[in-house]
SENUTOR-961228 format. One record per residue (C-alpha): residue number from 0; residue in three letters; x, y, z. Coordinates in nm, 4 decimals. Layout:
BEGIN
+-----+------+----------+----------+----------+
: pos : code :        X :        Y :        Z :
+-----+------+----------+----------+----------+
: NUM :  ala :        X :        Y :        Z :
...
+-----+------+----------+----------+----------+
END
This chain:
BEGIN
+-----+------+----------+----------+----------+
: pos : code :        X :        Y :        Z :
+-----+------+----------+----------+----------+
:   0 :  met :   0.0131 :  -0.0099 :   0.0258 :
:   1 :  arg :   0.2970 :   0.2077 :   0.0149 :
:   2 :  ala :   0.4352 :   0.1782 :  -0.3017 :
:   3 :  ile :   0.0426 :   0.3401 :  -0.4270 :
:   4 :  tyr :   0.0234 :   0.5581 :  -0.1656 :
:   5 :  asp :   0.4157 :   0.6982 :  -0.3250 :
:   6 :  gln :   0.3260 :   0.7053 :  -0.6921 :
:   7 :  val :  -0.0374 :   0.8632 :  -0.5997 :
:   8 :  ala :   0.1225 :   1.1382 :  -0.4187 :
:   9 :  glu :   0.3818 :   1.1821 :  -0.6960 :
:  10 :  gln :   0.1061 :   1.2046 :  -0.9445 :
:  11 :  leu :  -0.1207 :   1.4102 :  -0.7617 :
:  12 :  cys :   0.2475 :   1.6608 :  -0.7171 :
:  13 :  lys :   0.3592 :   1.7040 :  -1.0601 :
:  14 :  glu :  -0.0059 :   1.7879 :  -1.1752 :
:  15 :  leu :  -0.0375 :   2.0287 :  -0.9222 :
:  16 :  lys :   0.3041 :   2.1471 :  -0.9046 :
:  17 :  leu :   0.3788 :   2.0803 :  -0.5462 :
:  18 :  asp :   0.5497 :   1.9308 :  -0.2462 :
:  19 :  ser :   0.5868 :   1.6146 :  -0.1230 :
:  20 :  ser :   0.4997 :   1.7898 :   0.1632 :
:  21 :  thr :   0.1529 :   1.9461 :   0.0649 :
:  22 :  val :   0.0220 :   1.5774 :   0.0202 :
:  23 :  asp :  -0.0995 :   1.3965 :   0.2898 :
:  24 :  glu :  -0.3623 :   1.0560 :   0.3577 :
:  25 :  asn :  -0.5595 :   1.2963 :   0.5555 :
:  26 :  val :  -0.5537 :   1.6014 :   0.3146 :
:  27 :  met :  -0.8226 :   1.6582 :   0.1280 :
:  28 :  leu :  -0.7976 :   1.6499 :  -0.2670 :
:  29 :  arg :  -1.0410 :   1.9561 :  -0.3432 :
:  30 :  gly :  -0.8933 :   2.2019 :  -0.0765 :
:  31 :  leu :  -0.4866 :   2.1072 :  -0.2154 :
:  32 :  pro :  -0.3821 :   2.4165 :  -0.3424 :
:  33 :  gly :  -0.4643 :   2.4197 :  -0.7144 :
:  34 :  ala :  -0.6864 :   2.1544 :  -0.7365 :
:  35 :  asp :  -0.9812 :   2.1387 :  -0.9606 :
:  36 :  ser :  -1.1696 :   1.9699 :  -1.1042 :
:  37 :  val :  -1.0395 :   1.9052 :  -1.4420 :
:  38 :  arg :  -0.6602 :   1.8357 :  -1.3128 :
:  39 :  leu :  -0.7780 :   1.6086 :  -1.0171 :
:  40 :  val :  -1.0078 :   1.4091 :  -1.3066 :
:  41 :  arg :  -0.6638 :   1.4687 :  -1.5267 :
:  42 :  val :  -0.4382 :   1.2837 :  -1.2318 :
:  43 :  met :  -0.7730 :   1.0062 :  -1.1981 :
:  44 :  ala :  -0.6868 :   0.9178 :  -1.5197 :
:  45 :  leu :  -0.2925 :   0.9258 :  -1.5325 :
:  46 :  leu :  -0.3689 :   0.6558 :  -1.2209 :
:  47 :  glu :  -0.5917 :   0.4439 :  -1.3922 :
:  48 :  arg :  -0.3178 :   0.4662 :  -1.6694 :
:  49 :  gln :  -0.0187 :   0.4004 :  -1.4966 :
:  50 :  phe :  -0.1888 :   0.0938 :  -1.2769 :
:  51 :  asp :  -0.3851 :  -0.0447 :  -1.6051 :
:  52 :  val :  -0.6890 :   0.0163 :  -1.4054 :
:  53 :  glu :  -1.0844 :   0.1456 :  -1.4354 :
:  54 :  phe :  -1.2409 :   0.3093 :  -1.1602 :
:  55 :  asp :  -1.6689 :   0.4165 :  -1.2369 :
:  56 :  asp :  -1.7538 :   0.6391 :  -1.1660 :
:  57 :  glu :  -1.9649 :   0.6186 :  -0.8518 :
:  58 :  ser :  -1.5917 :   0.5287 :  -0.6462 :
:  59 :  val :  -1.4602 :   0.8623 :  -0.8220 :
:  60 :  phe :  -1.7239 :   1.1132 :  -0.7210 :
:  61 :  ala :  -1.6924 :   0.9073 :  -0.3092 :
:  62 :  val :  -1.2753 :   0.9672 :  -0.3097 :
:  63 :  thr :  -1.2683 :   1.3058 :  -0.1095 :
:  64 :  thr :  -0.9397 :   1.2428 :   0.0429 :
:  65 :  val :  -0.5530 :   1.0900 :  -0.0635 :
:  66 :  gly :  -0.6491 :   0.8244 :   0.1707 :
:  67 :  asp :  -0.9301 :   0.7362 :  -0.0189 :
:  68 :  leu :  -0.7405 :   0.8028 :  -0.3781 :
:  69 :  val :  -0.5457 :   0.5295 :  -0.2507 :
:  70 :  ala :  -0.7370 :   0.3105 :  -0.0957 :
:  71 :  leu :  -0.9494 :   0.3110 :  -0.4369 :
:  72 :  val :  -0.5793 :   0.2582 :  -0.6282 :
:  73 :  ser :  -0.4920 :   0.0115 :  -0.3566 :
:  74 :  ala :  -0.8750 :  -0.1880 :  -0.4408 :
:  75 :  his :  -0.8155 :  -0.2526 :  -0.8216 :
:  76 :  val :  -0.5177 :  -0.2829 :  -0.8361 :
:  77 :  thr :  -0.5624 :  -0.5551 :  -0.5574 :
:  78 :  glu :  -0.8634 :  -0.7337 :  -0.7591 :
:  79 :  gly :  -0.7429 :  -0.6860 :  -1.0324 :
:  80 :  arg :  -0.4620 :  -0.9789 :  -0.9561 :
:  81 :  val :  -0.6779 :  -1.1758 :  -0.7970 :
:  82 :  thr :  -0.9306 :  -1.2138 :  -1.1483 :
:  83 :  ala :  -0.6425 :  -1.2050 :  -1.4154 :
+-----+------+----------+----------+----------+
END
């Protein structure tokens, strides 16, 4: 899970041009400097490509914190490993 957190944080920091110290699991995504819906959707799309997963809209809209996003990615990655 730590590796997934690191990848999620890296993508957020790249897209939002943030220092990694700004991002932790409890931070609200909408509260991050420079975060808007377009940039956050871009991060989701990058993560989908990076991890070769696809998030359903309902799950994406339920994500509010960095930790939620990490859990979403982790669940899809784990699910892919189980069914593959």
